[in-house]
N, C-alpha and C positions, 0 to 999 in steps of 0.2 A: 308400764304396767297396764295401761288402758288398752294398748294394742294387743298384748298377750291375752288379756281378758276377752276381747272381741274375737280374736282368732281361735281361742279355745272353745268358745261357745258357738261359733259358726261351723265347727266340724261336725261330722256325722257319727261321732262316737257316742256311746251311752252317756247319760248325764253325769253319772258318778265318775267316769273317766275324764270327762271334760272339766269337772271340778278339780280333779287331781292334777290335770295338765296345767290348769290355771294357777293353782297354789304352788305346784312344784313342776315348772316347765321342763321339757326335755333338754338335757345338756350333753348328749352324746354318751357313748359307752363308758361305763365306770369300771376301772380296773381294781382288782383286789376285793377283799370281802366288804360287803355293804351291810351295815346294821340298820335295821328299821327302828329308828328312834321315834320319839313322840310326834315330831313334826312330819313324819313320812307315812304315818298310818292314818287313813281316813275311815270314817264310819258313817253310815246312813241306814235308816230303817228299810227293811225289805217290804214287799207287798204284804206278807203275813204280819210283819211288825206294824205296818200302818193299819191293817184291819184290827189287830189287837188293840192299838191305841184308840181307834174309833169306838170299839166295843167298850173299853174302859170309860170313855167319855159319856157314852149313852148310859152306862151303869151309874155314873156319878150324877147325871141329870135326873135319872129316875129316883135315886136315893134322896136327892135334895127335894124333889117334887113330892115324894110320899113320906119323907122324914123317916127313912129306914136305917136304923142303927146298924143292923147286920149288913145292909147293903153298903154302907160306908166302910165297914171293916173289910168286906170282901173286895171292894174296889181298890182300897189302898194296899191291901195285901198283894193283889195281882199287879198293881202298879209298881210296888216295890220289887216284885220278882222281875218285871220287865227292866227296871233300872239296873238291877244286879246282873241280868243277862247281858246288858249292853257293856258293862264293865268287863265281864268275862270274855265277851267276843273281842274286845279291843286288846285285852291282855293276852289272848291266845296268839296274837300276831306280833305284838310289840316286842322289840329287842331281839327278834330272830335275825341271824346273820346269814347272808347268802354269798356264794362265790361261784364263779364259772368253772366248769370242767372242760376236759378235752374231748372233742367229738371225733368219732371214727369216720373216715371218708366213705361216701356212698356213691352209687351211680344215679344219674338222672332218672327220674321215675320212681325211685325208692323213697323211703321216709328218712329224712335227716333227724338224727337224735342228738339232743343237747342235754348233757348232764349238768345238773345244778346241785352244788353242795349246800345243804341247809343245816345250820347249827343252832341248837337250843341251849343257851347258856344258863337257863333258869333251873329251878328245882322241881318244876311241875311240867309234866309232858304236854306237848302241843298236839291236839287232836283235830283231825279233819281240816288240815290245810290243803290248799289247792293252787296249782300253777297253771296258767292259761297263756298260750302263745297265739297271738294274732287271730283270735276268734276260733281257734281249734278247741276240741274237747278238752276239758280241764283234767289234770292229773292230780288225784287226791292222795294224801299220804299223812302219816303221823310221825312225830319226832319225840323220842323219849327224853326224859330230863337229862341235861348235861351230856348230850351226845350229838353226833353229826351223822346225817344220812345223805345219800346221793339220790336225787330224784331225776329221772330221765323223761324228758318231754320230747314229742316228735311232731313234725309237720312235713308235708310233701315237698320233695326237692324237684321242682319243675324243670330247672335248666342247670347246666354245668356252671362251674365257677365257685367262688367263695361265697357261701350263703350265710347271712346273718339274720336271726329272727327278729332283731330290733327290740323295741320296748315290749315287755310282757308284764303280766299282772299276777301277784300272789294274793289270795284272799281266803276268808273264812267266814262261816255263818254259825260256828259253834258257840254256845251249846243248844240254843232253842230255835235258831233260824229267824229270830225277830230282827236281827241287825246284820249288816254286811260290812265287814272291815276289810280294807284292801290297801295295797301299795303298788305303785308302778315303778318298774326297774328297767334299766338298760345295761345289763352286764355285757362283758366282752366275750360274747358267745359267737362262734362261727363253725361252719362245717364245710369241708372241701367236697364238692360234687363233681365226680368224673363224668365224662360224656357217656351216654347210654350206648353200649356196644351194639353194633349192627347185628340184627338177627340173621339166622340162617348160616349156611356153610359158605364162608368167604375165603377162598384160597389165598395162601400167603404169597407174596411176591417172590420171584426167584432170587436165590442167593447170588452174590457177586464176588468176583475175585478180590483179593486184598488190594490190588491196584485200582479197583473201581472201574476197570474196563472189561466189559463183557461178562458172561456168566462164569461161575466157578467151575474149573475142570478137575478139582481135587478137593480133598477134605482137610488138608493141612495137618494130617497125622501120619506122615510117611514113616518117620523114624522116631523111636523113643529117645528123648533128650535128657531125661533125669526127673528128679522130684524137687518140688519146692513147697514151702509152707502154704497151707490152705488160706485163701482170702475169701471173705464173704462175697457171694455172687458166683463163685466157681461152680461149674456143672457137677452134680453128684456123680455123673458117669465117669468123670476124670479123677475121682478120689482114689488113691491107692489104699484100698480097704485092708489088704494083707499087711502092708507096712503100718497102717494105723493101729491094727490089732497088736502088733509087736511093741510099738512105742507109745501108745495112747495119745498120739499126736496126729492130727489130720494133715496128710500130705497130698498134693495134687500132681498128677502126671503131666509132664511137658513133652511136646512132640515138635520135631523140626519138619519143615516143608515150605515150599514157596507158593503152594496153591491153596492157602488158607481161605476158606469161604466165609464171607461176611454177609449177614442178612440185614439189609437196611430197610426200614419202614419209612418211606419218603412221602411227605405231604404232596409233593409235586408229581408223583407217579399216579395219583388218583385223578380221574377226569373232573374238570371243573364243573361239569354239568350237574354233579351231585350236590353242589353247594357246600358252604363252610361246615355246618353242623354235621351233615352226612359224611363228609370226609373225615372229620374228627371221630365220628362214631365207628367208621371202618378202621381207622388207626387204633382205636381202643380195642376193637375185636382182635386185630392182629397182635397187639401187645399181649393180651391175655392168652391167646393161643400159643404165641412164641414162648412165653414163660412156662406154660403148662407142658410144652414139649421139650423143655430143657435146652432151648436154643440160645445161642448168643446173638443178640440183635441190637441194632442202633436205631435211633429215631432222628429224623431230619424234619424240622419245621422251618418256615421262612425266616424266623429270627432266632433259631436255636438248633443245636446239634448235640445229641448225646451219644457218646462213643459206645460201640458194641460191648455188651456185658450180659450177664445172666443172673438169675435169682429174683426173689421177691422184692428186694430193695430196689433193684434196677427197674422192675415192673412198676413199682409205686412211683419212682421218679418220673418215668415216662407218662404215666396216667396223670400225675400232677401237672406236668408240662402241658398236656392236652386240655386239662380242666381250666388252666389259667391262660391259655393261648388267646391273644388278641391280635387280629390282623392289623397290619400297618395302615394308617390313615393316608389317603391320597389327597 
């Protein structure tokens, strides 16, 4: 306990965060809904609240000095209002339940957005709540009585990979701003950050024959071989639209041929002079352009190979592989 106290107060965080970290030390991401019970909500006076208290103290001294009956009435009345506002500030945050939502992947350089579900189980609406991530601008919101709302907070995604915002704060100063009630949480929030695509016009590598030797000399669509049931990822250009209109079932055309061309996006085909992140950025650009052109393409990384396919699902798999790629340690 002594070591936790010293480490908390030696940090560079604001004093209210240091007090919260000492009383409720970080324990890692919490899964499932987290309810803010009495022991998880802290409260301290704000600067305005301290000024209000000092003013009341001066009024009390003046009333005692000059024996002012009306001064005593006014001082105790305003003091009671301050105590009641403290109770309302604490109750505005207490017993609120929070859970983590699913983030949408973004590219490096964009803002990663983290949805947080906030539930108010009480019969009174919660006004002017706020969530703040790692010193970013706070996101304010209200939650009606006995309802749940989703609050989306954002922070810059500087680099690729799986991004976690870490511990964040939910707070309120409602209703008068004299007191600051807050709680620190570490929900299981994460966002997948893709590599930033290389800017400009980057030509795709040449397609290869199915054997992998030399360039492709044909398209692999010499003869019509029949129809099969549509599978997710099939190129829209191969769908038999007339047959689909007759049967209300999507069918894909199949062709026979020995010169089927395959587009491989290979990490080793990019010059090493570009560096790791630049090579991944170029591959990300190729993946996006290949999918936009309706091409079937595969991805080769030093520790992974994704077979040629098409469609948005295959594009997302390739971008995920690029985002999570880690070079082998030597």
